[in-house]
Backbone as ProteinMPNN parsed JSONL, in Angstrom:
{"seq_chain_A": "XXXXXXXXXXXXXXXXXXXXXXXXXXXXXXXXXXXXXXXXXXXXXXXXXXXXXXXXXXXXXXXXXXXXXXXXXXXXXXXXXXXXXXXXXXXXXXXXXXXXXXXXXXXXXXXXXXXXXXXXXXXXXXXXXXXXXXXXXXXXXXXXXXXXXXXXXXXXXXXXXXXXXXXXXXX", "coords_chain_A": {"N_chain_A": [[15.457, 0.118, -8.953], [12.986, -1.168, -10.109], [9.683, 0.126, -11.851], [6.625, -0.598, -11.843], [3.667, -0.281, -13.748], [0.434, -1.17, -13.237], [-3.357, -2.05, -14.315], [-5.622, -3.196, -12.04], [-6.537, -5.963, -10.037], [-5.039, -5.59, -6.592], [-5.495, -8.182, -4.656], [-4.582, -10.434, -6.64], [-1.785, -9.89, -7.186], [1.181, -11.587, -7.599], [3.345, -11.717, -5.665], [6.226, -10.864, -3.956], [5.296, -9.162, -1.221], [2.25, -7.9, -0.875], [1.154, -4.586, -0.6], [-1.237, -2.81, 1.958], [-3.766, -0.741, 2.096], [-4.264, 0.286, 5.078], [-6.941, 0.674, 8.03], [-6.051, 2.32, 10.724], [-6.88, 0.656, 12.909], [-6.235, -1.388, 12.422], [-7.545, -4.053, 12.096], [-9.622, -4.695, 9.308], [-11.21, -3.197, 6.705], [-13.146, -1.324, 4.611], [-13.074, -1.052, 0.876], [-9.798, -1.64, -0.366], [-8.576, -2.717, 1.98], [-10.295, -4.178, 2.913], [-10.19, -6.432, 1.307], [-8.2, -7.316, 1.4], [-8.368, -8.721, 3.389], [-11.023, -10.211, 3.585], [-9.885, -11.761, 1.349], [-7.502, -12.704, 2.047], [-8.011, -14.367, 3.854], [-8.742, -15.867, 7.326], [-5.962, -15.592, 9.181], [-4.638, -13.343, 8.455], [-5.788, -11.447, 10.123], [-5.753, -12.484, 12.607], [-3.103, -12.247, 12.935], [-3.072, -9.433, 12.95], [-4.857, -8.751, 15.082], [-3.12, -9.963, 16.903], [-0.63, -8.236, 16.97], [-2.116, -5.991, 17.633], [-2.341, -6.332, 20.229], [-0.26, -6.17, 21.6], [2.022, -4.293, 20.984], [0.109, -2.456, 19.465], [-1.692, -1.326, 20.94], [-3.015, 0.885, 20.668], [-3.511, 1.114, 17.827], [-2.182, 1.537, 14.56], [-0.124, 4.197, 13.765], [-0.747, 6.991, 11.065], [1.089, 6.613, 8.233], [3.234, 4.975, 8.84], [4.04, 1.332, 9.298], [3.508, -1.962, 8.909], [4.033, -5.636, 9.451], [2.346, -8.574, 8.24], [1.676, -11.957, 7.878], [0.45, -13.137, 4.838], [-1.542, -14.952, 4.428], [-4.122, -16.413, 2.572], [-3.57, -15.183, 0.233], [-1.568, -14.672, -2.897], [1.192, -14.295, -1.83], [3.753, -13.231, 0.116], [4.008, -12.161, 2.681], [1.813, -9.432, 4.055], [2.059, -6.159, 4.075], [0.989, -3.495, 6.001], [-0.14, -0.048, 6.3], [-1.008, 3.032, 7.315], [-2.766, 5.202, 5.395], [-2.544, 9.069, 5.363], [-5.919, 10.868, 5.247], [-7.164, 12.953, 2.754], [-6.786, 16.287, 2.917], [-7.573, 19.787, 2.676], [-7.075, 21.988, 3.201], [-4.419, 21.357, 4.892], [-1.461, 20.316, 4.458], [-0.946, 17.216, 3.807], [0.555, 15.383, 2.508], [3.554, 14.416, 3.153], [3.263, 12.576, 4.968], [1.511, 10.653, 3.604], [3.858, 10.003, 1.709], [5.339, 8.96, 3.371], [4.057, 6.458, 3.798], [4.518, 5.074, 1.561], [7.102, 4.761, 1.992], [8.238, 3.939, 4.281], [6.569, 1.205, 3.937], [8.621, -0.214, 2.257], [10.338, -0.248, 3.353], [9.956, -1.732, 5.703], [9.249, -4.213, 4.035], [12.107, -4.405, 2.953], [13.42, -5.038, 5.213], [12.205, -7.73, 5.789], [13.263, -9.101, 3.733], [12.433, -9.416, 1.219], [12.211, -9.177, -2.446], [9.908, -8.773, -4.342], [6.975, -6.535, -4.618], [4.144, -5.085, -4.156], [2.134, -2.423, -4.16], [-1.311, -1.003, -3.443], [-3.228, 2.532, -4.525], [-2.469, 4.149, -2.691], [-4.523, 6.069, -0.142], [-6.239, 7.024, -1.952], [-8.838, 6.407, -2.239], [-11.481, 5.884, -0.053], [-10.167, 7.901, 1.625], [-9.805, 10.02, 0.067], [-7.668, 11.288, -1.619], [-6.705, 12.988, -4.211], [-6.328, 11.776, -7.286], [-4.412, 12.021, -9.234], [-2.512, 13.646, -8.004], [-2.222, 11.825, -6.18], [-1.177, 9.465, -7.216], [1.445, 10.916, -8.297], [2.607, 11.406, -5.751], [3.311, 8.67, -4.961], [5.002, 7.773, -7.174], [6.785, 9.495, -7.007], [8.088, 8.594, -4.795], [8.46, 5.551, -5.294], [10.073, 5.809, -7.579], [12.485, 7.087, -6.229], [13.397, 5.803, -4.515], [15.481, 4.186, -2.283], [16.752, 0.98, -1.695], [16.041, -2.631, -1.068], [14.557, -3.905, -2.699], [13.741, -5.139, -6.173], [11.745, -4.852, -7.827], [8.724, -2.88, -7.859], [5.282, -2.636, -8.042], [2.646, -0.394, -8.787], [-0.331, -0.94, -8.569], [-3.381, -0.354, -9.887], [-6.712, 0.59, -9.787], [-8.953, 0.894, -11.104], [-9.95, 1.665, -14.756], [-9.511, 4.533, -15.717], [-8.322, 5.347, -13.374], [-5.766, 4.126, -13.914], [-4.845, 4.849, -16.031], [-4.754, 8.053, -15.776], [-2.06, 6.938, -14.609], [-0.82, 6.251, -16.484], [-0.46, 8.587, -17.924], [1.052, 10.329, -16.052], [3.816, 9.102, -16.42], [3.961, 10.211, -18.973], [3.406, 8.774, -21.116], [1.5, 7.522, -23.599], [-2.268, 6.769, -23.254]], "CA_chain_A": [[14.096, -0.603, -8.436], [11.754, -1.002, -11.551], [8.431, 0.52, -11.113], [5.578, -1.044, -12.944], [1.744, 0.095, -13.364], [-0.713, -2.305, -13.772], [-4.59, -2.292, -13.59], [-6.144, -4.798, -11.724], [-7.204, -6.625, -8.319], [-3.685, -6.29, -5.313], [-5.247, -9.536, -4.471], [-4.141, -11.133, -7.267], [-0.54, -10.082, -7.087], [2.282, -12.618, -7.341], [5.196, -11.152, -5.458], [6.497, -10.958, -2.085], [4.698, -8.273, -0.465], [1.124, -6.745, -1.344], [1.004, -3.286, 1.115], [-2.402, -2.999, 2.11], [-3.925, 0.547, 2.539], [-4.852, -0.527, 6.224], [-7.118, 1.818, 8.555], [-5.012, 2.849, 11.899], [-7.273, -0.34, 13.816], [-5.807, -2.963, 11.245], [-8.59, -5.049, 11.493], [-9.962, -4.611, 8.552], [-12.425, -2.279, 6.686], [-13.686, -1.325, 2.996], [-11.691, -1.082, -0.105], [-8.571, -2.449, -0.687], [-8.413, -3.11, 3.294], [-11.304, -5.077, 3.338], [-10.444, -7.182, 0.024], [-6.944, -8.259, 1.574], [-8.682, -9.076, 4.663], [-11.488, -11.137, 2.58], [-9.085, -12.969, 0.106], [-6.403, -13.913, 2.739], [-8.283, -15.453, 5.061], [-8.729, -14.98, 9.255], [-4.456, -15.832, 9.879], [-3.911, -12.384, 8.492], [-6.677, -10.645, 11.059], [-5.2, -13.07, 13.775], [-1.859, -11.468, 13.76], [-3.465, -7.705, 13.247], [-5.26, -8.749, 16.462], [-1.819, -9.846, 17.781], [0.021, -6.439, 16.829], [-3.11, -4.365, 18.785], [-2.741, -6.543, 21.794], [1.338, -6.416, 21.579], [2.481, -3.186, 20.305], [-0.224, -1.034, 18.536], [-2.642, -0.973, 21.517], [-4.01, 2.689, 20.039], [-3.717, 1.406, 16.387], [-0.875, 2.058, 13.714], [-0.314, 5.953, 13.112], [-0.411, 7.352, 10.043], [2.458, 6.806, 7.843], [3.783, 3.633, 9.463], [4.06, 0.022, 8.152], [3.76, -3.201, 9.893], [3.744, -7.087, 8.72], [1.9, -9.836, 8.882], [1.274, -13.166, 7.133], [-0.228, -12.98, 3.627], [-2.82, -16.064, 4.306], [-4.066, -17.101, 1.802], [-2.938, -14.381, -1.075], [-0.068, -14.983, -3.7], [2.396, -13.519, -1.643], [4.379, -13.721, 1.417], [3.606, -10.946, 3.268], [1.228, -7.808, 3.841], [2.598, -5.079, 4.851], [-0.085, -3.023, 6.555], [0.429, 1.543, 6.311], [-2.325, 4.023, 6.989], [-2.662, 6.504, 4.853], [-3.482, 9.988, 5.648], [-7.081, 11.361, 4.742], [-6.905, 14.343, 2.379], [-7.446, 18.017, 3.352], [-7.665, 21.208, 1.349], [-6.405, 23.079, 4.052], [-3.626, 21.376, 5.388], [-0.641, 19.697, 3.424], [-0.371, 15.934, 4.392], [1.637, 14.476, 1.813], [4.926, 14.007, 3.827], [2.458, 11.602, 5.34], [1.224, 9.752, 2.369], [5.156, 9.74, 0.863], [5.757, 8.212, 4.066], [3.268, 5.245, 3.751], [5.672, 4.37, 0.95], [9.064, 4.694, 2.219], [7.938, 3.03, 5.55], [6.179, -0.073, 3.407], [9.546, -0.76, 1.122], [11.848, -0.445, 4.606], [9.459, -3.072, 6.441], [9.909, -4.86, 2.766], [13.559, -4.628, 2.844], [13.48, -6.295, 6.776], [11.559, -9.371, 5.73], [14.039, -9.868, 2.895], [11.299, -9.441, -0.1], [12.202, -8.471, -3.422], [8.951, -7.74, -5.282], [6.291, -5.667, -3.646], [2.886, -4.599, -5.185], [0.941, -1.334, -3.89], [-2.212, 0.556, -4.026], [-2.613, 4.072, -4.629], [-2.523, 4.82, -1.251], [-5.357, 7.171, 0.232], [-7.107, 7.645, -3.272], [-10.421, 5.635, -2.335], [-12.255, 6.349, 0.607], [-9.747, 9.032, 1.91], [-10.063, 11.637, -0.873], [-7.033, 12.402, -2.117], [-7.009, 13.337, -5.547], [-6.008, 10.637, -7.952], [-3.047, 12.586, -10.267], [-1.471, 13.866, -7.062], [-1.205, 10.549, -5.336], [0.038, 8.895, -8.25], [2.643, 11.738, -8.576], [3.419, 11.333, -4.559], [3.384, 7.287, -4.849], [5.567, 7.536, -8.131], [8.082, 10.322, -6.799], [9.179, 8.161, -3.693], [8.952, 4.581, -5.858], [11.32, 6.122, -8.142], [14.014, 7.679, -6.053], [13.559, 5.119, -2.967], [17.173, 3.458, -2.041], [15.82, -0.332, -0.98], [17.234, -3.305, -2.185], [13.46, -4.554, -3.813], [13.951, -5.562, -7.468], [10.459, -4.761, -8.183], [7.834, -2.656, -7.437], [4.391, -2.47, -8.75], [1.538, 0.495, -8.516], [-1.487, -1.555, -8.943], [-4.511, 1.001, -10.292], [-7.765, -0.674, -9.649], [-9.823, 1.044, -12.376], [-9.191, 2.133, -16.198], [-9.295, 5.922, -15.006], [-6.818, 5.587, -12.924], [-4.228, 3.269, -14.585], [-4.79, 6.058, -17.525], [-3.869, 8.8, -14.85], [-0.851, 6.866, -13.984], [0.367, 6.178, -17.469], [-0.245, 9.752, -18.345], [1.721, 11.225, -15.289], [4.643, 8.706, -16.87], [4.304, 10.129, -20.334], [3.013, 6.969, -21.787], [0.199, 7.344, -24.046], [-3.567, 5.612, -22.914]], "C_chain_A": [[13.62, -0.406, -9.805], [10.859, -0.88, -11.215], [7.791, -0.039, -12.145], [4.214, -0.606, -12.599], [1.251, -0.824, -14.133], [-2.11, -1.891, -13.713], [-5.03, -3.413, -13.563], [-6.528, -4.937, -10.147], [-5.362, -6.951, -7.859], [-4.166, -7.484, -5.3], [-4.661, -10.163, -4.801], [-2.674, -11.207, -7.656], [0.578, -11.311, -6.918], [3.761, -12.209, -6.905], [5.156, -11.585, -3.939], [5.816, -10.461, -0.986], [3.552, -7.256, -0.809], [1.338, -5.846, 0.225], [-0.939, -3.48, 0.782], [-2.486, -1.297, 2.983], [-5.037, 0.042, 3.896], [-5.638, 0.88, 6.991], [-6.09, 1.508, 9.851], [-5.713, 0.964, 13.233], [-6.511, -1.202, 13.376], [-6.335, -4.248, 11.538], [-9.541, -4.757, 10.365], [-10.933, -3.582, 8.221], [-12.996, -2.145, 5.014], [-12.403, -1.143, 2.227], [-10.498, -1.784, 0.045], [-8.046, -3.25, 0.847], [-9.004, -4.53, 3.267], [-11.352, -6.391, 2.277], [-9.438, -8.291, 0.71], [-7.282, -9.126, 2.706], [-9.66, -10.506, 4.436], [-10.822, -12.217, 2.376], [-8.197, -13.239, 1.198], [-6.8, -14.429, 3.904], [-7.877, -15.31, 6.975], [-6.921, -14.953, 9.803], [-4.134, -14.358, 9.626], [-4.701, -11.639, 9.77], [-6.071, -11.148, 12.569], [-4.101, -12.088, 13.87], [-2.05, -9.915, 13.764], [-3.528, -7.632, 14.761], [-3.622, -8.684, 17.433], [-1.172, -8.546, 17.844], [-0.717, -5.847, 17.843], [-2.51, -5.155, 19.657], [-1.361, -6.65, 22.412], [2.287, -5.099, 21.684], [1.469, -1.813, 19.794], [-1.47, -0.831, 19.525], [-4.06, 0.512, 21.336], [-4.011, 2.682, 18.322], [-2.3, 1.41, 15.803], [-1.107, 3.193, 13.838], [-0.124, 5.967, 11.972], [0.858, 7.497, 9.549], [3.391, 5.854, 8.232], [3.394, 2.642, 9.055], [4.354, -0.932, 9.068], [3.514, -4.169, 9.118], [3.525, -7.947, 9.375], [2.14, -10.88, 7.393], [0.84, -12.257, 6.078], [-1.479, -13.803, 3.372], [-3.336, -16.458, 3.147], [-3.988, -16.24, 0.059], [-1.797, -15.1, -1.35], [1.144, -14.524, -3.298], [2.889, -13.965, -0.037], [3.81, -13.285, 2.895], [2.851, -9.534, 3.26], [1.784, -6.989, 4.921], [1.545, -3.841, 5.314], [0.616, -0.803, 6.485], [-0.947, 1.974, 6.499], [-1.732, 4.98, 6.523], [-3.141, 7.819, 5.395], [-5.084, 10.308, 4.936], [-7.014, 12.93, 4.235], [-7.503, 15.366, 2.945], [-6.871, 18.727, 2.533], [-7.022, 22.166, 2.175], [-4.56, 22.755, 5.061], [-2.444, 19.951, 4.773], [-0.191, 18.549, 4.202], [0.376, 14.89, 3.942], [3.19, 14.182, 2.272], [4.539, 12.577, 4.42], [2.187, 10.194, 4.612], [2.487, 8.972, 1.877], [5.726, 8.601, 2.313], [5.221, 6.596, 4.645], [4.283, 4.446, 3.007], [6.62, 3.808, 1.526], [8.891, 3.932, 3.351], [7.675, 0.749, 4.989], [8.081, -0.557, 2.823], [10.661, -0.96, 2.505], [11.397, -1.819, 5.606], [9.877, -4.298, 5.066], [10.911, -5.308, 3.051], [13.534, -5.799, 4.345], [13.461, -7.129, 6.741], [12.686, -9.95, 4.346], [13.185, -9.737, 1.379], [12.062, -8.542, -1.135], [11.257, -7.886, -4.175], [8.131, -7.431, -4.129], [5.002, -4.806, -4.477], [2.067, -3.557, -4.266], [-0.03, -0.873, -4.322], [-1.901, 1.745, -4.155], [-3.298, 4.615, -3.242], [-3.54, 5.875, -1.176], [-6.314, 7.59, -0.717], [-8.62, 7.157, -3.009], [-10.701, 6.646, -0.652], [-11.681, 7.567, 1.766], [-9.802, 10.391, 1.126], [-9.4, 11.64, -1.727], [-7.108, 12.269, -3.701], [-6.084, 12.286, -6.56], [-4.592, 11.336, -8.315], [-2.387, 12.773, -9.213], [-0.954, 12.469, -5.991], [-0.8, 9.693, -6.303], [1.315, 9.53, -8.36], [3.27, 11.696, -7.146], [4.31, 9.702, -4.73], [4.547, 7.079, -5.809], [7.048, 8.287, -7.556], [8.957, 9.349, -5.678], [9.325, 6.694, -4.522], [10.252, 4.874, -6.844], [12.781, 6.51, -7.579], [14.311, 6.831, -4.736], [15.397, 4.248, -3.334], [16.202, 2.305, -1.087], [16.056, -1.476, -2.191], [15.668, -4.64, -2.543], [14.084, -4.374, -5.109], [12.566, -4.958, -8.357], [9.387, -4.259, -7.724], [6.329, -2.456, -8.393], [3.387, -1.539, -8.324], [0.702, -0.339, -9.183], [-3.014, -0.627, -9.106], [-5.317, -0.01, -10.538], [-8.966, -0.38, -11.085], [-9.304, 1.501, -13.522], [-9.025, 3.578, -16.204], [-7.858, 6.177, -14.472], [-5.413, 5.125, -13.316], [-3.816, 4.761, -15.753], [-4.025, 7.438, -16.548], [-2.341, 8.743, -14.367], [0.543, 6.963, -15.122], [0.39, 7.584, -17.715], [1.204, 10.399, -17.271], [3.795, 10.06, -15.775], [5.255, 9.165, -18.55], [3.978, 9.436, -21.028], [1.409, 6.99, -22.612], [-0.958, 6.406, -23.438], [-4.043, 4.692, -24.045]], "O_chain_A": [[13.949, 0.56, -10.495], [10.579, -1.542, -10.215], [8.267, -0.023, -13.28], [3.717, -0.564, -11.474], [1.498, -1.196, -15.28], [-2.189, -1.107, -12.768], [-5.027, -4.342, -14.37], [-6.744, -4.045, -9.327], [-4.61, -7.825, -8.291], [-3.439, -8.258, -5.924], [-3.952, -10.797, -4.02], [-2.211, -12.171, -8.266], [0.603, -11.882, -5.828], [4.851, -12.302, -7.468], [4.465, -12.252, -3.169], [5.691, -11.093, 0.063], [3.757, -6.057, -0.997], [1.539, -6.143, 1.402], [-1.599, -3.995, -0.121], [-1.811, -0.807, 3.889], [-6.181, -0.402, 3.795], [-5.202, 2.003, 6.738], [-5.417, 0.478, 9.875], [-5.018, 0.413, 14.086], [-6.032, -1.93, 14.245], [-5.775, -5.322, 11.315], [-10.622, -4.495, 10.893], [-11.531, -3.02, 9.138], [-13.191, -3.188, 4.39], [-11.228, -1.09, 2.592], [-10.517, -2.695, 0.873], [-7.268, -4.204, 0.839], [-8.478, -5.62, 3.492], [-12.258, -7.223, 2.309], [-9.562, -9.516, 0.716], [-6.621, -10.126, 2.985], [-9.336, -11.607, 4.881], [-10.954, -13.319, 2.908], [-8.129, -14.465, 1.292], [-6.084, -14.861, 4.807], [-6.944, -14.763, 7.563], [-6.656, -14.288, 10.805], [-3.364, -13.883, 10.461], [-3.862, -11.172, 10.54], [-5.939, -10.373, 13.516], [-4.099, -11.205, 14.728], [-1.332, -9.188, 14.451], [-2.835, -6.969, 15.532], [-3.165, -7.855, 18.22], [-1.257, -7.854, 18.858], [-0.199, -5.272, 18.801], [-1.715, -4.378, 20.185], [-1.21, -7.122, 23.539], [3.218, -5.034, 22.488], [1.801, -0.63, 19.728], [-2.377, -0.162, 19.032], [-5.201, 0.832, 21.668], [-4.315, 3.634, 17.602], [-1.327, 1.29, 16.548], [-2.28, 3.504, 14.044], [0.619, 5.102, 11.509], [1.703, 8.224, 10.072], [4.532, 6.061, 7.819], [2.37, 2.692, 8.372], [5.256, -0.846, 9.901], [2.862, -3.947, 8.098], [3.954, -8.307, 10.471], [2.605, -10.603, 6.288], [0.796, -11.03, 6.167], [-2.293, -13.582, 2.475], [-2.462, -17.141, 2.613], [-4.326, -16.749, -1.01], [-1.152, -15.848, -0.615], [2.078, -14.328, -4.076], [2.424, -14.829, 0.706], [3.354, -13.92, 3.846], [3.242, -8.614, 2.542], [1.908, -7.108, 6.14], [1.498, -3.094, 4.337], [1.803, -0.523, 6.655], [-1.91, 1.422, 5.968], [-0.689, 5.548, 6.849], [-4.238, 7.748, 5.949], [-5.215, 9.742, 3.851], [-6.864, 13.902, 4.976], [-8.637, 15.334, 3.422], [-5.911, 18.474, 1.805], [-6.445, 23.138, 1.687], [-3.834, 23.572, 5.627], [-2.791, 18.77, 4.75], [0.682, 18.633, 5.066], [0.771, 13.879, 4.524], [3.918, 13.636, 1.444], [5.297, 11.607, 4.383], [2.525, 9.053, 4.928], [2.479, 7.764, 1.644], [6.424, 7.604, 2.128], [5.709, 5.855, 5.499], [4.844, 3.45, 3.465], [6.931, 2.618, 1.575], [9.676, 2.984, 3.324], [8.181, -0.31, 5.359], [8.507, -1.543, 3.424], [11.614, -1.739, 2.525], [12.154, -2.654, 6.101], [10.758, -5.141, 5.237], [10.989, -6.48, 3.419], [13.618, -7.027, 4.364], [14.281, -7.829, 7.335], [12.81, -11.15, 4.101], [13.807, -10.194, 0.42], [12.482, -7.421, -0.851], [11.422, -6.777, -4.683], [8.339, -7.822, -2.98], [5.201, -3.962, -5.351], [1.223, -4.112, -3.562], [-0.024, -0.316, -5.42], [-0.769, 2.208, -4.017], [-4.306, 5.263, -2.961], [-3.53, 6.671, -2.116], [-7.165, 8.428, -0.418], [-9.522, 7.646, -3.69], [-10.224, 7.729, -0.314], [-12.431, 8.085, 2.594], [-9.833, 11.538, 1.571], [-9.9, 11.905, -2.82], [-7.653, 11.297, -4.225], [-4.899, 12.227, -6.232], [-3.658, 11.108, -7.546], [-1.394, 12.045, -9.199], [0.075, 12.209, -5.368], [0.225, 9.089, -5.988], [2.305, 8.814, -8.512], [4.479, 11.929, -7.139], [5.529, 9.551, -4.657], [5.283, 6.17, -5.426], [8.159, 7.766, -7.65], [10.188, 9.315, -5.649], [10.524, 6.415, -4.529], [11.278, 4.195, -6.809], [13.865, 6.358, -8.142], [15.265, 7.08, -4.0], [16.065, 3.949, -4.324], [15.358, 2.515, -0.216], [16.183, -1.429, -3.415], [15.77, -5.866, -2.595], [14.942, -3.498, -5.219], [12.642, -4.694, -9.556], [8.769, -5.068, -7.031], [6.494, -2.081, -9.554], [3.07, -1.845, -7.174], [0.917, -0.535, -10.38], [-3.591, -0.352, -8.054], [-5.1, -1.064, -11.136], [-9.57, -1.196, -11.781], [-8.113, 1.806, -13.459], [-8.088, 3.86, -16.951], [-6.846, 6.783, -14.822], [-4.307, 5.616, -13.091], [-2.777, 5.353, -16.044], [-2.832, 7.707, -16.687], [-1.603, 9.642, -13.964], [1.728, 7.297, -15.083], [1.563, 7.955, -17.734], [2.22, 10.856, -17.795], [4.836, 10.523, -15.311], [6.271, 8.819, -19.154], [4.616, 9.623, -22.064], [0.384, 6.491, -22.146], [-0.612, 5.268, -23.118], [-4.943, 3.878, -23.841]]}, "name": "protein", "num_of_chains": 1, "seq": "XXXXXXXXXXXXXXXXXXXXXXXXXXXXXXXXXXXXXXXXXXXXXXXXXXXXXXXXXXXXXXXXXXXXXXXXXXXXXXXXXXXXXXXXXXXXXXXXXXXXXXXXXXXXXXXXXXXXXXXXXXXXXXXXXXXXXXXXXXXXXXXXXXXXXXXXXXXXXXXXXXXXXXXXXXX"}
């Protein structure tokens, strides 16, 4: 799988799957989650509500992933995954890596060939950017998947430069 780094808005990525850094309720929130729900329209929320009513009454567990329509987004599907909140006293990095692995598994099950990820848990969940990049690339670079192309979408210039640096690319 080819892994690309881009700076930009994940809601504008023209891919088969856009990954949502969701909260466990699946009902929208702030950051990436809020942007995806706002720009994707009410179809995404309707499917999330149906998932809550049928399979995820208590919400989606951290590290797990589930798919819905992409609504008005330039993608076919949204794969929602719940990242862990960073803790300085407990290593939750396996849960963070599970977000990427499980999103890829769901995308494979859908027959997707292209996928775009945000930097999961690096916003309000306070995961340190350098480590969040390392965790994401560690999974994406070694994933066994049918996906041809994964894009890690970095929201701002400092985060993008951190990701380039992790690749040994001058910023």
